[in-house]
Every structure is written in structure tokens, then in C-alpha cells.
C-alpha positions as CSV (number, residue, x, y, z in Angstrom):
1,M,-0.1,0.1,0.3
2,K,2.9,2.2,1.0
3,N,4.4,1.7,-2.8
4,F,0.9,2.5,-4.3
5,V,0.8,5.9,-2.2
6,V,4.6,6.9,-3.3
7,K,4.2,6.4,-6.9
8,T,0.4,8.2,-6.8
9,I,2.2,11.5,-5.5
10,A,6.0,10.6,-7.4
11,N,3.2,10.9,-10.6
12,A,1.2,13.7,-9.0
13,G,4.4,15.8,-8.5
14,A,5.0,14.8,-12.1
15,L,2.1,16.1,-13.2
16,A,2.5,19.4,-11.6
17,V,6.1,19.8,-12.9
18,A,4.5,19.5,-16.5
19,V,1.6,21.6,-15.6
20,W,4.3,24.4,-14.4
21,L,6.6,24.0,-17.5
22,L,4.0,24.0,-20.9
23,D,1.7,25.9,-21.0
24,K,-0.1,24.1,-23.4
25,I,-1.0,21.7,-20.1
26,T,-4.0,23.1,-17.5
27,L,-4.9,22.6,-14.2
28,T,-7.3,25.5,-13.3
29,G,-8.5,25.8,-9.8
30,D,-10.0,28.2,-7.4
31,S,-7.4,27.2,-4.5
32,T,-4.3,25.5,-4.0
33,G,-6.2,23.0,-2.7
34,K,-8.7,22.4,-4.9
35,K,-5.7,22.2,-7.6
36,A,-3.5,19.7,-5.4
37,A,-6.9,17.6,-5.0
38,T,-6.7,17.7,-8.5
39,L,-3.5,16.6,-9.3
40,I,-4.1,13.7,-6.5
41,I,-7.1,12.9,-8.9
42,V,-5.4,13.1,-12.3
43,A,-2.3,10.9,-11.0
44,L,-4.6,7.8,-9.7
45,I,-6.3,7.9,-13.6
46,F,-2.9,8.2,-15.2
47,G,-1.6,5.4,-12.9
48,F,-4.7,3.3,-13.7
49,V,-4.4,4.2,-17.6
50,N,-0.6,3.1,-17.9
51,F,-1.8,-0.1,-15.7
52,L,-4.1,-1.6,-18.2
53,V,-4.1,0.1,-21.3
54,K,0.1,1.1,-21.5
55,H,1.2,-2.6,-21.4
56,L,-1.4,-3.7,-24.0
57,V,-0.5,-0.4,-26.5
58,K,3.5,-1.7,-25.6
59,L,2.9,-5.3,-26.8
60,L,0.7,-4.3,-29.6
61,S,3.5,-1.9,-31.3
62,L,6.0,-3.8,-30.4
63,P,7.1,-4.2,-34.1
64,L,7.7,0.0,-33.6
65,M,9.3,-0.2,-30.8
66,I,12.0,-2.6,-32.2
67,L,12.7,-0.3,-35.5
68,T,12.7,2.7,-33.5
69,L,15.0,1.4,-30.8
70,G,12.7,2.9,-28.5
71,L,11.8,6.4,-29.6
72,F,8.4,5.1,-30.3
73,T,8.0,4.9,-26.9
74,L,7.6,8.9,-26.7
75,V,4.6,8.9,-28.6
76,V,2.8,5.9,-26.4
77,N,3.8,8.3,-23.3
78,A,1.8,11.0,-25.0
79,L,-1.2,9.0,-26.1
80,M,-1.7,7.8,-22.2
81,L,-1.4,11.5,-21.9
82,L,-3.8,12.7,-23.9
83,L,-6.2,9.5,-22.8
84,T,-6.0,10.6,-18.9
85,S,-6.9,14.4,-20.4
86,W,-9.9,12.8,-22.1
87,L,-11.1,10.9,-18.6
88,A,-10.0,13.8,-16.7
89,G,-12.5,15.6,-18.5
90,K,-15.1,12.7,-18.7
91,F,-14.8,13.3,-14.7
92,D,-15.2,17.0,-15.0
93,L,-11.7,17.6,-13.8
94,S,-9.7,21.2,-14.8
95,F,-7.0,18.9,-16.2
96,H,-6.0,19.5,-20.0
97,V,-3.5,18.5,-22.7
98,E,-4.0,20.7,-26.1
99,G,-2.4,19.4,-28.7
100,F,-0.2,15.7,-29.8
101,W,3.2,17.3,-29.4
102,T,2.5,18.9,-26.1
103,A,1.8,15.8,-24.6
104,V,4.7,14.0,-26.1
105,L,6.9,16.7,-24.0
106,G,4.8,16.6,-21.0
107,G,4.9,12.9,-21.3
108,L,8.6,13.0,-21.6
109,I,8.9,15.2,-18.6
110,I,6.8,13.5,-16.8
111,S,9.0,10.2,-17.0
112,I,11.9,12.3,-16.1
113,V,9.9,13.7,-13.2
114,A,8.7,10.7,-11.7
115,W,11.6,8.5,-12.4
116,A,13.7,11.3,-10.5
117,L,10.8,11.3,-7.7
118,H,11.0,7.6,-7.8
119,V,14.5,7.3,-6.7
120,I,14.6,9.9,-4.1
121,L,11.1,8.8,-2.9
122,P,11.1,5.6,-0.5
123,D,9.3,2.6,-2.4
124,E,9.2,-1.1,-0.2
125,D,5.8,-2.0,0.9
């Protein structure tokens, strides 16, 4: 359970950095507390999407992964971020990613920041 909480916090932090760095990834809210709650919910959705969908997409796109020496992973990450944005809209959350190339850059930022936070934060159960 502790590992799940740590990963969710790391994902929320990575999403916050992407929102802070990129103008076309937006998070709106009345207060800081509401924005933080929205980030945590979006991080849960992002984790759910990565857990269920990402592995299937990676398996189906394995030939493209091999052909591009893994660079297609950036496209997969962008698609997962766009799917998360779409689901957040369906749940009436104020998180939105505008455009594919923004999602590619956002996915790259989220991957780097989440990796760094996973290195810093404890992950044992």
C-alpha cells in the first residue's frame, strides 16, 4: 500500500511540473488545495491508464518499438497522457492537455520527473 501511495505522489508531482513548465497543459481551480486534490485524482487516473492500457499498447506496438530503437515509447507516453486528459474531462476535472506535441513533451517531462522522484522517495511495502 505504501508503494502505491508513493507512486501516486510521484506521479502527481511529475504532473505538477509538466503543468508548471508547459502552457498548453492546464490545471485550473479556485484554490491551491483544490488544484492539489485535482492533481492527485489525475495522478490516480494516470496510474490506472498506465497500468491497464500502456502495457497492451506497448505489446501491440512492439515492432515499432524495435524499429525505432524505443523512441516510439514517447508516442505511447503521449497517447497515455492524452487519454488521461480525456478521462479527466469525463470526470469533470480541470486538467487538460492541448495537442499531440504538447503531450509528447509533457510525457517526456513526466517520465523524467517521475523517475527522479521514484529514486528519491522510498518504495518498499
